[in-house]
C-alpha positions in Angstrom: 72.0 64.1 17.5 71.0 61.3 19.9 70.5 57.8 18.5 66.9 57.1 17.5 65.0 54.3 19.3 65.2 51.0 17.3 61.4 50.4 17.7 60.6 53.6 15.7 61.6 52.4 12.3 58.7 54.0 10.4 56.0 56.4 11.4 52.5 55.1 10.6 50.6 57.2 8.1 48.2 58.6 10.7 47.2 62.2 11.0 47.5 63.8 14.5 44.4 64.8 16.4 43.3 68.4 16.2 45.5 70.9 17.9 44.4 71.9 21.4 44.9 75.7 21.2 44.3 76.2 25.0 47.2 74.0 26.1 49.7 73.8 23.3 53.1 75.4 22.8 53.7 74.9 19.1 57.2 74.7 17.6 57.7 74.5 13.8 60.6 73.9 11.5 60.6 75.9 8.3 62.2 74.1 5.2 60.4 70.9 4.5 57.8 71.6 7.1 56.1 75.0 6.5 57.7 75.4 3.1 58.5 72.9 0.4 62.1 72.1 -0.2 63.4 74.2 -3.1 66.4 73.6 -5.4 68.3 76.4 -3.6 67.7 78.0 -0.2 67.2 81.4 -1.7 64.4 80.1 -3.9 62.1 79.8 -0.8 60.1 83.0 -0.3 57.0 84.4 1.3 53.6 82.8 0.6 50.6 85.0 1.5 48.3 82.2 2.6 51.0 80.8 4.9 51.7 84.2 6.5 48.0 84.7 7.1 47.7 81.3 8.8 50.7 82.0 11.1 49.5 85.5 12.0 46.1 84.0 13.0 47.7 81.1 14.8 49.9 83.1 17.2 47.1 85.0 19.0 45.0 81.8 19.0 47.8 80.2 21.0 48.3 83.3 23.2 51.7 83.7 21.6 52.9 80.2 22.3 54.3 79.8 18.7 58.0 79.5 17.8 60.0 78.6 14.7 63.1 76.4 15.1 65.1 76.4 11.9 68.5 76.0 10.4 68.2 79.3 8.7 69.4 82.6 10.0 66.8 84.6 12.0 66.7 87.3 9.3 66.0 84.7 6.6 63.2 83.2 8.7 61.7 86.7 9.0 62.0 87.3 5.3 60.2 84.0 4.3 57.5 84.3 7.0 57.2 88.0 6.7 57.9 88.6 10.4 54.7 86.7 11.4 56.3 84.8 14.3 58.0 86.7 17.2 59.7 83.7 18.9 62.4 82.3 16.6 65.5 80.0 17.0 67.8 80.2 14.0 70.9 78.3 13.0 69.6 75.1 14.7 69.4 76.9 18.0 72.6 79.0 18.0 70.6 82.2 17.7 67.4 82.6 19.6 64.9 85.6 19.7 62.5 85.5 22.6 58.9 86.6 22.6 59.9 90.0 23.9 62.4 90.6 21.1 65.7 89.8 23.0 68.2 88.1 20.7 70.7 85.6 22.2 73.4 84.9 19.7 76.3 82.4 19.9 79.7 83.8 18.6 81.2 82.0 15.6 83.9 79.3 16.2 87.4 80.4 15.2 87.9 77.3 13.0 85.0 78.3 10.7 87.1 80.3 8.1 89.3 77.3 7.5 86.3 74.9 7.2 84.6 77.4 4.9 87.6 77.5 2.6 87.8 73.7 2.4 84.1 73.3 1.6 84.4 76.2 -1.0 87.2 74.3 -2.7 85.1 71.2 -2.9 82.2 73.2 -4.3 84.4 74.7 -6.9 85.7 71.2 -7.9 82.3 69.6 -8.0 79.8 71.5 -10.3 76.3 71.8 -8.8 77.3 72.0 -5.2 76.0 75.1 -3.3 77.9 76.7 -0.4 75.8 78.6 2.1 77.6 80.8 4.6 75.5 81.5 7.7 78.1 83.3 9.8 78.2 80.8 12.7 77.9 77.8 10.4 78.7 76.9 6.8 76.6 74.4 4.8 77.3 72.6 1.5 74.1 71.5 -0.4 74.2 68.7 -2.9 70.5 68.5 -3.8 71.4 69.5 -7.4 74.3 67.0 -7.5 73.1 64.0 -5.3 75.9 61.7 -6.6 78.4 64.0 -4.8 76.7 63.4 -1.5 79.2 60.8 -0.2 82.2 63.1 -1.0 80.5 66.1 0.7 79.6 64.1 3.9 83.1 62.5 4.1 84.7 66.0 3.8 82.5 67.5 6.4 83.1 64.6 8.8 86.8 65.0 8.4 86.6 68.7 9.1 84.4 68.2 12.1 87.1 65.8 13.6 89.9 68.2 12.8 88.2 71.5 14.0 85.8 70.7 16.8 82.9 72.0 14.7 79.6 70.2 15.0 78.5 68.3 11.9 74.7 68.7 11.2 73.6 66.4 8.4 70.2 67.2 6.8 68.2 66.8 3.7 70.9 66.7 0.9 73.2 69.0 3.0 76.1 68.8 5.3 76.6 71.7 7.7 79.4 72.5 10.0 78.2 74.7 12.9 79.7 76.4 15.9 79.3 74.2 19.1 76.3 75.4 21.1 72.6 75.0 21.6 70.7 72.7 19.3 67.0 72.7 18.4 66.2 70.6 21.5 67.9 73.0 23.8 66.2 76.0 22.1 62.8 74.4 22.7 63.7 73.8 26.4 64.8 77.4 26.7 61.5 78.7 25.2 59.5 76.3 27.5 61.2 77.9 30.6 59.9 81.4 29.6 56.6 83.2 29.2 54.4 82.7 27.3 55.4 79.0 26.8 55.9 77.9 30.4 53.3 75.5 31.7 52.0 74.5 28.2 52.3 71.2 26.4 55.0 71.4 23.7 54.4 70.0 20.2 57.3 70.0 17.8 56.7 69.6 14.0 59.6 69.0 11.6 60.7 66.9 8.7 64.4 66.3 8.9 67.0 64.5 11.1 68.0 67.9 12.4 64.5 68.1 14.1 64.9 64.9 16.1 66.6 66.7 19.1 63.6 69.0 19.4 61.3 65.9 19.0 63.1 64.4 22.0 62.9 67.6 24.0 59.1 68.0 23.4 58.4 64.4 24.3 60.6 64.6 27.5 58.5 67.6 28.6 55.2 65.6 28.2 54.5 66.7 24.7 54.4 65.3 21.2 56.3 65.3 17.9 54.8 65.3 14.4 56.8 64.2 11.3 56.2 65.9 7.9 57.0 63.9 4.8 57.7 60.3 3.9 57.9 57.7 6.7 61.3 57.2 8.2 62.9 56.2 11.5 61.8 58.9 14.0 60.8 59.6 17.6 57.5 60.9 16.3 54.3 58.8 16.4 52.3 61.1 14.1 52.8 62.1 10.5 51.5 64.5 7.9 52.2 64.2 4.2 53.7 67.5 3.3 53.7 71.3 4.2 50.3 71.7 2.5 48.8 69.1 4.7 50.4 70.7 7.8 48.9 74.1 6.9 45.5 72.5 6.3 45.7 70.8 9.7 46.6 74.1 11.4 43.8 75.9 9.7 41.3 73.2 10.6 42.4 73.3 14.3 41.7 77.0 14.4 38.2 76.6 12.9 37.2 73.7 15.2 39.4 73.9 18.3 39.4 71.1 20.8 37.1 71.7 23.7 38.8 72.4 27.0 
C-alpha cells in the first residue's frame, strides 16, 4: 500500500454530505464497513435489512454499485445474498463485472509453502485462525492479539522469501498472489459501464482500503472512513456499519437535487 500523507493523522468526526445518487459510483468494503467485525470470518452472515438497502440502492444508482472486499466472491454473495452484481474479491484479484464476467488471477506457486508455514504457526499458537482463500492465505489473531507480532513477523519473512504480497489488516496478516489491489479494481470498474463518467466514492474501514481511497480521490471522487479515527486519506468519517447503512438509507429518501 502507498504511504499515507503525513497531514492526515486523524479524520475529523464529521459525517459526509448526502449521497448524490445521480452522479455517484459507490464502492463499499464489506467487513468492518457493511458488516461488523466478528470473532471469526465465518460468523458474518446475511442481514435482511442490509440486503434490502443494497437491493434498493443499486437501481437508485443505475447499477453504479460495487463491493471491494478481501473475501472470496462466493463469500461476498453469501453474506450479501447476491444483492450486488459488481464485486471485486480477494482485494482485487478476482473481479466480477456488471454483466457477470469473472476475471480471476491464478494462484502463485509459492502459496502452498506459505500456507504450510502459517498453518504450523497456527497449530503452535492456540487461538490463531488460518483462512485459505485459494489465491491468498490469511492468519487471523483477533482471538489472540498478543500473538500479533509473531504472526506479522512470520508473514513478512514469508513475503520476502516467496514474492507473495503481504496484506496487513484488522488483526490479520494475509499473503496474497501478486496482482490487482482494491485501487486497481476500482479503476477497472470506472473504465466500464455503468460506472464510466460517474464520480467515485469509496467507503472502507481498514488499511487495505487505502489503495481504493487513493484511486477514488485521483479520479475526482471521495473516500469515507468507517470506524475510529486513524491516519487516512479520507476526509469524512462515519462511526460504524450501522451509521453507514442509516446514511445510505437517508440518501435514498432525500437525494441531493441535480
